[in-house]
C-alpha positions in Angstrom: 6.6 -28.9 6.1 5.1 -25.4 5.9 8.4 -24.2 8.1 10.6 -26.0 5.5 8.3 -24.0 2.6 8.8 -20.9 4.1 12.3 -21.5 5.1 13.1 -22.3 1.7 10.9 -19.1 0.6 13.0 -17.2 2.4 16.1 -18.2 0.6 14.4 -17.6 -2.6 13.8 -13.9 -1.5 17.6 -13.4 -0.7 19.0 -14.9 -3.7 21.6 -12.5 -5.0 21.5 -10.1 -1.7 25.0 -9.5 -0.8 25.8 -5.8 0.5 26.7 -3.1 -1.9 26.2 0.3 -3.1 28.5 3.1 -4.0 27.7 4.3 -0.5 29.4 3.0 2.4 25.8 4.2 4.7 24.1 2.0 2.1 26.3 -0.9 2.3 25.8 -1.2 5.9 22.1 -1.1 5.6 22.1 -3.7 3.1 24.3 -5.5 4.9 22.3 -5.6 8.5 19.2 -6.1 6.5 20.6 -9.1 5.1 21.5 -10.4 8.7 18.5 -9.9 10.1 16.7 -11.4 7.5 18.7 -14.6 7.7 17.7 -14.8 11.4 14.2 -14.7 10.7 11.2 -16.7 9.9 8.7 -16.4 6.7 5.5 -15.8 8.8 3.0 -18.5 8.7 -0.4 -18.8 10.4 1.0 -19.7 13.7 1.9 -16.0 14.0 -0.9 -13.7 15.6 -0.5 -11.0 12.7 -1.0 -14.1 9.6 -3.3 -16.3 11.4 -5.9 -15.3 8.6 -3.8 -15.2 5.9 -2.1 -18.7 4.7 1.1 -17.8 2.7 1.6 -21.9 2.1 1.0 -21.5 -1.6 3.3 -18.6 -2.1 6.4 -20.5 -0.4 5.4 -23.7 -2.9 5.9 -21.0 -5.9 9.5 -21.8 -7.8 10.6 -18.1 -8.3 13.7 -16.7 -9.2 14.9 -13.4 -10.1 13.5 -11.5 -12.9 15.7 -11.1 -16.1 15.8 -7.8 -18.5 12.4 -6.6 -19.4 13.2 -5.3 -22.6 10.8 -2.8 -24.4 7.4 -2.4 -22.5 4.3 -0.6 -23.3 3.7 2.0 -20.2 1.1 4.3 -22.3 -1.9 2.1 -21.3 -1.1 3.2 -18.0 -0.8 6.8 -18.3 -2.5 9.2 -15.6 -3.6 12.3 -17.5 -3.1 14.4 -14.7 0.3 13.4 -14.0 3.4 15.6 -14.4 5.9 13.5 -13.9 6.4 9.7 -14.0 8.5 7.0 -12.3 8.5 3.5 -14.0 9.4 0.4 -12.2 9.2 -2.9 -14.3 9.7 -6.2 -12.3 11.3 -4.1 -9.6 13.7 -2.5 -11.8 13.8 1.4 -12.2 13.6 2.1 -16.0 14.9 5.6 -16.5 14.2 5.4 -20.2 10.5 5.2 -19.4 10.2 7.6 -16.9 9.3 11.3 -17.9 8.7 14.7 -16.6 11.3 14.9 -13.9 13.7 17.6 -15.1 11.5 21.3 -14.3 9.1 19.4 -12.2 10.7 20.8 -8.9 11.7 17.4 -7.7 14.9 15.7 -6.7 14.9 12.3 -8.0 17.9 10.2 -7.1 18.7 6.5 -8.1 20.6 4.8 -5.8 22.2 2.6 -7.7 26.4 2.7 -8.4 27.4 6.1 -8.3 25.4 8.8 -7.2 25.1 12.3 -5.2 25.2 11.3 -1.7 23.2 13.8 0.8 22.1 13.5 4.2 18.2 13.4 4.1 19.0 10.1 1.9 20.7 8.3 4.7 18.5 10.0 7.5 15.2 8.4 6.2 16.0 5.2 3.8 15.4 2.1 5.9 14.4 4.3 8.9 11.0 4.6 8.5 10.2 1.0 7.3 11.2 -1.2 10.1 13.0 -4.5 9.4 13.8 -5.8 12.8 10.7 -8.1 13.2 9.4 -8.4 9.4 11.0 -10.5 7.1 9.4 -9.3 4.1 10.8 -5.5 4.9 14.1 -6.8 5.7 14.6 -9.1 2.4 13.3 -6.1 0.2 16.3 -3.7 2.0 18.6 -6.6 1.7 17.6 -7.2 -1.9 17.3 -3.4 -3.1 19.5 -2.6 -5.9 17.9 -0.1 -7.9 15.7 2.1 -4.9 14.7 5.5 -6.2 14.4 8.5 -3.4 12.3 11.7 -4.3 12.7 15.3 -2.4 10.3 17.7 -2.6 12.5 21.1 -1.4 11.3 23.3 1.4 8.3 25.6 0.8 8.0 23.9 -2.8 4.0 23.0 -3.9 4.1 20.5 -6.4 0.9 21.3 -8.7 0.7 18.1 -10.6 0.3 14.3 -9.4 3.8 12.0 -9.6 3.0 8.4 -11.1 5.0 5.9 -9.7 4.2 2.6 -11.6 5.3 -0.4 -10.8 4.9 -3.3 -13.7 5.4 -6.4 -13.5 5.8 -8.4 -16.5 7.1 -11.6 -15.6 5.8 -14.9 -14.4 7.8 -16.8 -11.6 9.6 -13.9 -10.6 10.1 -12.0 -7.1 10.8 -8.1 -7.2 11.7 -5.7 -4.4 10.6 -2.6 -5.6 11.9 0.3 -3.1 10.5 3.9 -3.1 11.4 6.7 -0.5 9.4 10.0 -1.0 11.0 12.9 1.4 8.4 16.4 2.0 10.7 19.0 3.6 9.4 21.6 5.8 6.1 23.5 4.3 5.8 21.4 0.8 3.2 19.7 -0.6 2.8 16.9 -3.1 0.6 14.3 -4.4 2.0 11.0 -5.6 0.3 7.7 -6.7 1.4 4.3 -6.3 0.6 2.3 -8.9 1.2 -1.5 -9.2 0.1 -3.2 -12.3 0.8 -6.9 -13.5 0.7 -7.6 -17.3 1.3 -11.3 -17.2 -1.5 -14.0 -16.3 1.3 -16.2 -14.5 2.0 -16.3 -10.7 4.8 -13.9 -9.3 5.5 -11.9 -6.2 6.1 -8.5 -5.9 7.2 -7.5 -2.4 7.3 -3.4 -2.6 8.3 -1.1 0.2 7.5 3.0 0.4 8.5 5.1 2.7 7.4 8.9 3.3 8.9 11.1 5.2 6.4 13.9 6.2 8.7 17.2 7.5 7.1 20.2 9.9 4.1 21.7 8.0 4.3 19.8 5.2 1.7 17.4 3.3 1.9 14.2 1.5 -1.2 13.0 -0.5 -0.8 9.6 -1.2 -3.1 7.1 -3.7 -1.9 3.5 -3.4 -3.4 1.1 -5.9 -2.9 -2.5 -6.4 -4.2 -3.9 -9.7 -1.9 -7.1 -10.3 -2.4 -10.0 -12.1 -5.1 -12.3 -11.4 -2.6 -15.4 -10.0 -0.1 -12.6 -8.5 1.0 -12.7 -4.8 1.8 -9.0 -3.4 3.1 -8.4 -0.1 3.2 -4.2 0.2 4.5 -2.1 3.1 3.9 1.6 3.3 5.1 3.6 6.1 5.0 7.0 7.0 6.7 9.7 9.6 4.8 12.8 10.2 6.8 15.8 11.9 4.9 18.6 13.6 1.9 20.0 12.1 2.2 17.5 9.4 -0.4 16.2 7.2 -0.4 12.8 5.8 -3.7 11.5 3.5 -3.7 7.9 2.1 -6.4 6.3 -0.4 -5.6 2.8 -0.9 -7.5 0.2 -3.4 -7.0 -3.2 -3.8 -8.6 -5.1 -6.7 -6.2 -7.3 -8.0 -3.7 -10.5 -7.0 -4.6 -14.0 -5.7 -3.3 -13.1 -2.4 -2.4 -9.6 -1.2 -1.2 -8.1 2.1 -0.7 -4.3 2.8 0.9 -2.9 6.1 0.2 0.9 6.4 2.0 2.2 9.1 2.2 5.6 9.9 4.1 7.3 12.9 3.5 10.6 14.6 6.5 12.4 15.4 5.3 15.8 16.1 2.7 17.7 17.9 -0.3 18.8 15.6 -0.4 16.1 13.3 -3.2 15.2 10.9 -3.5 11.8 9.2 -6.3 10.4 7.0 -6.3 6.8 6.1 -9.4 5.3 3.6 -9.4 2.0 2.0 -11.1 -0.1 -0.2 -10.7 -4.2 -1.3 -12.8 -5.3 -3.9 -12.9 -9.4 -4.1 -14.1 -12.0 -5.9 -13.5 -15.7 -7.1 -10.6 -17.2 -4.3 -9.0 -13.8 -3.9 -7.4 -12.7 -0.4 -6.8 -9.3 0.7 -5.4 -8.8 3.9 -4.9 -5.0 5.3 -2.8 -4.0 8.4 -2.8 -0.8 9.5 -0.9 0.6 12.6 -1.0 4.3 13.5 0.9 5.4 16.2 0.2 8.5 18.0 3.1 9.6 19.9 2.8 12.9 21.0 0.2 15.5 22.1 -2.5 17.2 19.8 -3.0 14.3 17.2 -5.8 13.6 15.1 -6.7 11.0 12.8 -9.5 9.4 10.6 -9.7 5.9 9.1 -12.3 4.1 6.9 -11.7 0.6 5.3 -14.6 -1.0 3.1 -14.3 -4.6 1.9 -16.5 -6.2 -1.0 -16.4 -9.8 -1.3 -18.0 -12.1 -3.4 -17.9 -15.9 -4.5 -15.4 -17.4 -2.2 -13.2 -14.7 -1.6 -11.6 -13.9 1.8 -10.7 -10.2 3.2 -9.1 -9.8 6.5 -8.7 -6.2 8.2 -6.6 -5.4 11.7 -6.4 -1.7 12.4 -4.6 -0.6 15.4 -4.6 2.8 17.0 -1.7 3.2 19.7 -2.2 6.7 21.5 1.2 6.7 24.0 1.7 8.3 27.2 2.0 11.8 26.8 -0.1 11.9 23.7 -2.8 14.2 25.2 -5.6 16.0 23.5 -5.6 13.2 20.5 -8.5 12.4 18.6 -8.9 9.2 16.6 -11.7 7.6 14.9 -11.4 3.9 12.9 -14.5 2.4 11.3 -14.4 -0.9 9.3 -17.2 -1.6 7.1 -17.8 -4.9 5.0 -20.2 -6.1 2.3 -20.6 -9.8 1.9 -22.0 -11.0 -1.3 -22.6 -14.5 -0.9 -22.7 -17.2 1.4 -18.9 -18.1 0.8 -17.9 -15.0 1.5 -15.6 -14.3 4.4 -14.5 -11.2 6.5 -12.4 -11.1 9.6 -12.3 -7.6 10.9 -10.5 -6.6 14.1 -10.2 -2.9 15.0 -7.8 -2.1 18.1 -7.3 0.6 20.0 -4.5 0.7 22.7 -4.6 4.3 25.2 -2.0 5.4 27.5 -3.4 9.1 27.8 -6.5 10.2 29.7 -7.3 13.1 27.8 -8.3 11.7 24.1 -11.3 11.1 22.5 -11.0 7.9 20.4 -13.7 5.3 18.7 -13.4 2.5 16.4 -16.3 0.2 15.4 -16.7 -2.9 12.9 -19.7 -3.8 10.8 -20.3 -7.0 8.8 -23.1 -8.0 6.5 -25.2 -8.1 3.7 -27.2 -5.8 1.3 -30.2 -4.4 3.7 -33.6 -6.0 2.6 -35.2 -2.8 3.0 -32.4 -0.9 0.8 -33.7 -3.8 -2.0 -37.2 -3.3 -1.5 -37.3 0.6 -1.4 -35.1 0.6 -5.3 -37.5 -2.3 -6.4 -40.4 -0.2 -5.4 -39.1 2.6 -7.6 -39.2 0.4 -10.8 -35.6 -1.8 -10.5 -35.6 -5.2 -10.9 -34.0 -7.3 -7.7 -30.5 -7.9 -9.3 -30.2 -4.7 -10.9 -31.0 -3.0 -7.2 -28.5 -5.2 -6.0 -26.1 -4.3 -8.1 -26.6 -0.4 -7.8 -26.5 -0.6 -3.9 -23.3 -2.6 -4.0 -21.5 -0.1 -6.7 -22.6 2.6 -4.3 -21.2 0.8 -1.1 -17.7 0.7 -3.4 -17.7 3.8 -5.0 -18.1 6.1 -2.1 -14.5 5.1 -1.4 -13.0 6.1 -4.6 -15.0 9.1 -5.6 -12.5 11.1 -2.7 -9.4 10.4 -4.7 -8.5 13.5 -5.9 -6.8 12.6 -9.4 -10.4 12.3 -12.1 -9.0 10.0 -14.3 -8.2 7.4 -11.6 -11.4 7.7 -10.2 -12.8 6.9 -13.8 -11.1 4.0 -14.3 -11.6 2.9 -10.7 -15.5 3.5 -11.3 -15.5 1.5 -14.6 -13.4 -1.5 -12.7 -16.3 -1.3 -9.8 -19.0 -1.5 -12.6 -17.5 -4.2 -14.0 -17.4 -6.2 -10.7 -20.4 -5.4 -9.5 -22.6 -4.9 -12.3 -23.8 -0.8 -11.4 -24.6 1.9 -13.7 -22.9 3.3 -16.3 -20.9 6.2 -15.5 -21.3 8.8 -18.4 
């Protein structure tokens, strides 16, 4: 029964997907992805990478392609520090709602209809987020009709963040937003990938973001998942980093009934540096699944990863972090830590950090903890005059807020702190 549901769901994902686009290489890319998507099966709990995440409720939904979005109010979601904004509504790019692109130093190309072709587009689009074994990425690539590509020219520093706002406003719809970010040699940028749902009903967002970091470039990436409470969010972010490049990512998952984030980083040159911080804040019967893959393929690479989950009520968090150090990737220094806080007896966490090392001159470490609040810490705060509920709320807030204060966008930090307070009952923030 599950196999039939998953097969029907893939047909829903691919409805209307056909080779198209103004450029032959784009037509061919979509055709290859469509062929691969038709050959793959949607994942079930029989697949090792999905054994903790049952997608059967998603497969049972009667989904359709979104209609015209019409008027949409985006001002409530504005990020004060942003210098420019790209807006997608139900997966479709809305140029009329986007702003600040001209004069920002960024080159933005809408890959729909006629567009100015360039070698950097075909060199990266569909080449970083692999779809050969991933049904969702294959479906996104086959169905993408309104992708947007952003390029930071060589040696350019973008002083203000780029806000990429992905709004979902229609129930029972399935969308395939697609974004490519290319940072050329010596460039520097920060962008916020912001997924927000404004509708109470169920829907599915299948998002893919590809990031190419050239030699001696730096990309800082803030990923926020604040979908509707009945939503299903499947997200893939894939980065390739060249020699002496730097990629930093802060990922926060608070929304959706069920969410999955595949975060993949590939080292394509020596001397790279990766940092990945993640937080999942869950309640009721939410499920959030994070799978990360750091591929150290060259020498002298460093990476640091910290992922935290706060799980209340009957919620379920999954973290699978895989680090691969390939043969010849000597002098690699990589650490990974998974820390998880359970707030109820029904809450559940499945965590699995993995190291695969095929080089002999490396420093690698990983660890995982799952537990409840420390009785000694609660006692200490109670001895300072706090009631037990207040002490527990304060400790829970501190555990979660420690991750968001690292995000280099103050207004985003304040907004996330407010959400954490709302969830945990922590202290008021002035």
